[in-house]
C-alpha positions in Angstrom: 23.3 -15.0 14.4 26.0 -13.0 12.7 28.6 -14.0 10.1 32.0 -12.4 10.0 34.5 -12.0 7.1 38.0 -10.8 7.9 39.8 -9.8 4.7 43.2 -9.2 6.2 44.7 -12.4 4.8 43.7 -11.8 1.2 43.8 -8.0 1.0 46.0 -8.0 -2.1 44.3 -10.7 -4.2 41.4 -9.1 -5.9 39.7 -12.3 -7.2 39.8 -14.0 -3.8 38.3 -10.8 -2.2 35.3 -10.9 -4.6 34.8 -14.7 -4.1 35.0 -14.3 -0.3 32.4 -11.5 -0.3 30.1 -13.4 -2.6 30.5 -16.6 -0.5 29.6 -14.9 2.8 26.6 -13.1 1.2 25.4 -16.4 -0.2 25.9 -18.2 3.2 24.0 -15.4 4.9 21.0 -15.9 2.5 21.2 -19.6 2.7 21.2 -19.6 6.6 18.8 -16.6 6.8 21.5 -14.7 8.8 20.4 -11.0 9.4 23.9 -9.4 9.9 27.2 -9.9 8.1 30.3 -8.2 9.6 33.1 -7.5 7.0 36.4 -6.4 8.3 38.6 -4.8 5.6 40.8 -3.2 8.2 41.8 0.4 8.5 44.9 0.8 6.4 44.7 3.3 3.6 41.0 2.6 3.0 41.4 1.0 -0.5 40.2 -2.4 0.6 37.1 -0.8 2.3 36.4 1.1 -1.0 36.6 -2.1 -2.9 34.2 -3.8 -0.5 31.7 -1.0 -0.8 32.0 -1.0 -4.7 31.4 -4.7 -4.7 28.3 -4.3 -2.4 27.0 -1.5 -4.6 26.7 -3.7 -7.7 23.1 -4.1 -8.7 23.0 -7.9 -8.7 24.6 -7.8 -5.2 22.6 -4.9 -3.9 19.3 -6.6 -4.6 20.4 -9.4 -2.1 20.6 -7.4 1.1 18.7 -4.7 2.9 21.3 -2.1 3.8 25.0 -1.4 4.5 26.2 0.3 7.6 29.8 1.7 8.0 30.7 1.3 11.7 30.9 4.8 13.1 33.2 3.6 16.0 35.6 1.5 13.9 36.5 2.8 10.4 37.8 -0.8 9.5 34.4 -2.5 9.8 31.3 -2.7 7.5 28.0 -4.3 8.4 25.6 -5.8 5.8 22.0 -6.1 7.0 19.6 -8.6 5.5 15.8 -8.8 5.8 13.7 -11.8 5.2 10.0 -12.2 4.7 
């Protein structure tokens, strides 16, 4: 199972972006989903940088296993989770 978060609709609302990112991570943990696909879109890259900064926060980083930037689609980031 995979969760998907498309940020196109809220690209210019900072607080909404952080809440949406936190909500999808919490949902992944609750449902033990192994992969979350986040779509910041291609654009100028500012939204993707914001997503990566959010994911790099220590309290968030402790919740997932690794982040993968899609090598075929610049506008997509994968967050992998590992459960015991």
